[in-house]
N, C-alpha and C positions, 0 to 999 in steps of 0.2 A: 480553474487553475489546473486540475488534473488533465483536462483535455489538452492544454498548452504543453504541459510537461510530456504527456504521452506522444504528441506530435513531434516534439523536439527530440525525443529519445527513441524514435523508431529505428531499432537495430536489433541485433541478436542478443545484446547484453542485457536489455531491460524489457520486461513485459508488464503491462498494466492491465489489471482486470477489475471490473466493477461488479460487486456482488450485492444483490438485493437480500438483505439480512432477514426480511420478512418471508422470503421464499425458501431460504436455507438456514433456518434457525439453529440446527445442530452445528453447522459450521461456525456461525456467529458465536455460539456458546463455547465451542472448542477454542476459538481464537480470542475469547474474552472481549468481544466487541460489545461495549456498553454505551458508547456515544458515537455520534456521527459528526464529521467523518473520522474514520479510523483507517490508518494506512498500516499494512502489515508487510514486512519485507522478508523474503525468503531467498536463500542462496544454497544451491545444491540440496534442495528439498528440506532445508532446515530454517526455521524462523530465526532471523538474526536481529530484528528490530521491529518496533512498532511506534506509531505516533498518533496521538489522539488530538484532533483539532486541525484547523486549516492554517497552520503556520507555514507559509510558503518557504521561508528561509530555512527552517528546520527540516522541512520535507526535501528541499534541494540538497541540504547537507547530508541527510541520510541516503538519498538517492546516489550521490556521487561517492559516498563512503562505502557503500555496499555493491557497487557496480561490478 
């Protein structure tokens, strides 16, 4: 799912990053990542939303809401 969205949104407005929480535990703790998958949205260096779970509809809504 994330690969499809990432490919569809290849432009300067959206950037997708995948983080291995086992490799960067301090970041996972800071962002309160307790479940997989967790999507965290940032805009202008500020966290604006997050989504836990693979709900494609909610993910698309948040993606377009925070573009």
